[in-house]
N, C-alpha and C positions, 0 to 999 in steps of 0.2 A: 778540223782544228779547234780547239777550245777558244771560246769566246772571251774577250777581257773579263776579268773578274770572276769567271767561272771555276769553281773549286775544284781541286783534283780528288777523284772519288775513289780510286783504286786502279789496281793493274790486272789487266787480263791477258794471259798468254793463250795464244791459239795455235796449236800443233797439227797441221795439215800436210797432206801428200798427195797431190791430184794429178790427174792427166792433163790438166790445162784447159779443159773445155767441158767437165762435168758440172752436175747441179751444186757441188760442194764448191767448186771455182765461183759459180754465181753467187752463191750464199756468202762467200767470203768477201768478194768484191764490193758487195754491198754492206755487208754487217760491219766489218772492221772499220771503215771510216765513220759510220755511223756511231759505232762506241765511241770514238774519238771525240765526236761532235756531243756526246752526252757526257763528256768529262773525264773520261777514263784513257790511262795509258795502255796502249795495246801493243804487245810483242807477237809478231808472226814468227814463229819457230819455222826455218825453211829447210827443206831436205833439197840438196843440189839436183838439178834437173827434173824437178817436180813443180807442179804448180802449188797454189795459185800464184798469177802474176795479178798484180794489182796495178790500177789506173794510175797514170801519171798526171801530175805531181802527187807523191804520197805525202799525206798531210802531218804536220807535226804532231808528235804524240803517238804516230804509228811506226814502230820500228821493225826493221826486217832483220832477223838474226840468223845468220847462216850457221847452221849446226856443223859443218865441216864434213858432212857425209852425204853419200849418193843412195843409200838404201835405208828405207824405214828402220828395219831391226837393226842396223848399225849406229842409230841415232839414239840409241836407249841411253847411253852415259852421256853424250852431250845433254840430251834433256836432263838427266839427273844433275848434272853439274849447274845446269841453267836455274832448276828449281831451288837448287842451294844457294846460289848466289844471289838471285833477283827476287825469290819467294813471292811470286804472285798471289793475289787473292783467289783467283782461279786458273785452272788449266782446262781449255775447251778442245776436245778433239773430234775427228769425225773419220768413219770407216773403221771395220773390225780390226785390221792390222794395224793402224794407227791407234786406235783405241787400247789395243793390248799392250803398246810399248808405252803409252802414257800412264796406265794403270801400275806396270811394273817400275816406271820411274817414279811414280809417286810414292809407291812402298820404299824403293831404295832410299830415296831422299829424305824420307821421314819428315816432310814438312807439313805445314796446316792447309796447304792450298787445296780449295775444294776443286774436285775434279768432275767434270762434266763431259759425258760421252754422247756424242750423236749419231744418229743411224737414220738413213732416209729411205731404206729400200723394204719391200715386203720380203723379209728374210726367207720365210719357208719357200716361196716360188723362186727366188734368186738362188738359193743353195740348190734347189732340185736340179738346177743346170750346171752345177759343178761336180767335181769328181768326189769320191766318197771320202777321201782324207780331208779335202777343204769342208765337205758339209760338217765333219764330224768336229774338226778344228774351231769353226766359227760358233756352232752350236753349242760346243762344250765350253767355250770362253765366255760367250754372253750369258750362259746359265751359272758358271761358277765366279767369273771376275767382274761381271758387270755390276753386281750387287756391291762391290767394294766403292764404287763411284758415289759422290755426292747426289747424283742424278743422273738419268739418261733422258735425253730428249729425242722426240721423234716429231714427222712431219705431220701427222693426222691420226685420228682416232683408229682407223684400220690397220696401219702400220704398228700402233701401238697394241691392239689387241692380238695381231699376229705373234709380235715378238713375244708377249708374254705366253701365249698358247703353245708356240713353237720351243721356246727356251726354257720355260718355267720360273723365269724372271717375274718378280711379284709387280703386279699391276701399278701399286701405289708409288713405286720407285721409277716408274715410268711417266713422262709429262709430255704432251703434246704442245709444240710451238709452232706456229706458223712462220715459214722462214721468209727472209726478206727478199721478196721477187720484184716488187714494183716501186721504182722510184716516184715520189709524189707528182713530178712533174708530168708523168706519163698520163695520168688522168686528165689533165688539162690542155696538153700541148697538142697541136694539130700535126699531123704526121705527112710528109711529102708524098706524092703519087710514085709509086715503085717505077723503076726503069725497066718496065716489062710492056710490050705492045698490047697485052690483052687488058691492060688498065685504061687503054686509050679509047677501046671501043664505047660508043655511047650509050647502049642499051645492055651490053654484057654483063654477066653476073659470073662471079668467080667463088669456087669452093677451094679452101686451102688446107692442106696437111703440112705439117712440119715436124721432122724428126729424123733420127737416123734410119737409113734404108736397109732394115733388118728385121728379123723374126717378130721382135717384141713388139714393133711399133704397128705392124700387121697393115701395111698400105695395100695388100692384095685385096682384103675386104673393102677398103676404101674405093678402090678401082672398080670393083664388082658392083658396088651401090652407085657409084657414080654412072656406070654403063646403064644401069636400070633408070636411074634417073634422068639420064640424057634423052632416053626414048620421049620423055614427057616435056621436059625443058631445054628446048632447041637451041638457046642462046647461053646455055651453059659452059663454063670451062673449068678444068681442074688443074691447080698447080701443087705440086709437093716439093716442098724445099727440104735439103739435106743431102748428105752422101752417105755411101755405105756399100756393102758387097751384094747387096740385091738390086742393085740399080738396074743393070742389064735385063734381069728377070722381070723386073715390074715395067719396064718399057715393052718387052715382049707380050706380057699380059695385055697391056693396054692395046696393043696390035691386034692380038688374039680377039679381044672384045669390041674391038671395032670402033675404039675411042683414040686410037694412037696421035691423031691430029688434032684432040681435043685436051690433051694432056702434056703438061710441061714439066721438066724436072731440070730446074736451073742450078741445081746442086746447092751447095753451102753458102748461105747469106750472112754476112757479119751482123747486119741489122736487120731483122726481119719483122721490126714494128711496122714499117709503111705498107708490106705484104698483109698484114693482120688487120690493120685499120682501114685497108680500102678492100678488102674481101667481103663478099656478101654472107659468107658462112665459113666458120671454122670447124672442121671436122677431126675428133681426135679417136683414133681406133685401137689403142695400145690393148696388148693382151694382158699385161700387169704393169703397175707402176709403183714408185714410192709417193709420189703426189701427182705431178703433171704440170710443171712450170710454165709450158706453152699454152695450156689451157687458160691458166690464170692470167697470162700475158693479154691473149685475145680479149677476155673479159674485160680487162681494164681498159681496152680501148673501145669498148662498146660493141663489138663483134659479136652477132649471133653465135652460139656453139651447139654442137651436138657431141656425145661422146660415148663410148663404151662403159658399161658398168664395170669396169675392171678393178680388181684389187691392186692398189687401193689408192684413193685421192678422189677421182673424178666426182663420185656421189657427194663427196662431203665438199668440195669445191662449188659443185652446182646445187647444192643443199637438197640433194634427192628429188631433181627434176625441177626445181622451183626456178633455176635460171638457165635451163637448158635439158633437152631430153636425153635419157640413158637408154641405152639398147644393149642387149646381150652381146658378149664378145664374139666375134666371128660371123655375126648374122647380117649379111650383106642386104637381105630384103628388108629386115626392120631398120636398118641405118638409111636406107634409101627412103623408106617412109618417114623416117623422123628428119632427114634433111629436107624431103618436100614440104612437109608440114611447117618448119621452122622458116624456110626461105618464103613461104606465103604468108606467115603471120609471125614475124619476129619481135622480140621484146624490144624495148625503147633501149639506146645506149646507156641512159642514165640509170635505169634499171639493172642492165648487165653489170655495169661499173661496181654496184654494191657488193657483188659476189668477190671481187677482188680486192676490196678495202683492206681485210685481215691480214693482206700479204704486202702491205705498202711497208717500206724500208723502216721508217722511224716507228710505226706502231709495233712492227715485229721486234725491232731491236729492244723496245720496252719489254716486250715479253721474254725475250732470252734473257735480259738483266734480271727480271724478276725468278726465272727458273735458276739462274746463277747464284740466287741468295742476296742479292743487292736490294736495298729498299727501294 
């Protein structure tokens, strides 16, 4: 909500269509209210049955506009009408399908609105797992259409370099803007002890992994590394939060490795902050990423971290090993050694929190505003 006497600075339209639990949802839930706090009128253009869902109550100055459609492509003309009627200073969109609709809506509406396109994935790797038509469509649209936008923003330098190399889009048209991941209160507030019996053990230490239980997060490697480390660290336990199609396979692997009774799979936890805050080590084992929000969250709580040096994000978040060791993707032996060293000699919580500060909500919001062309 705008404070008393705060001047109106402009109108920003945000066009998203999300799953309801993606990284874009997280960004929207933090960014949109923060833009209002900075003095901007914000319109969320909403596709029915899609996220993001905002926290209640929605602040004054944040308007949810129902486009009247249930699909992204059929939203084209409603977005055109909105642009003609409201003429926002900026239209921000995210993800390729939504970005394409935003580009054509801007062309058809003939308004002067600045178009900002956002992308948070390592596009070459993400598309390698798609069908031939989807690969051609996204690569072509980025190469030929994204240049029509005022600017393209991405989450880290690795994603920028990948996008430029893979699509041919000019590098000076792409800007890195750290996303708004961490509310400022998280850096200061104490977290409650999680409701899990392993956190009640007096001398026990816990390694934590968080993410979808699927191929990309590679919890197989984490389980193998844990089984190696378990032979040296008898009081160690492993908790993996999340849900996904690989859950039964991961449980089976833990049993096969002889650590089944030392590994817990509690499923999805709505608020994982207490787990991260009270764990001895956070292990991030992805094969690829667009950044790595859960890694940033662990650092903001002062929890020691190790990570795979996957494309893209962890190396930049950890500043090339300054704030946590980086190991090759899929190398369980190297991961176990890094985990052992970190448990034996962790950095201080104050030092670790330094790495997360660029992703603090207000700081990130101001970086977004600068990229949007506001003073």
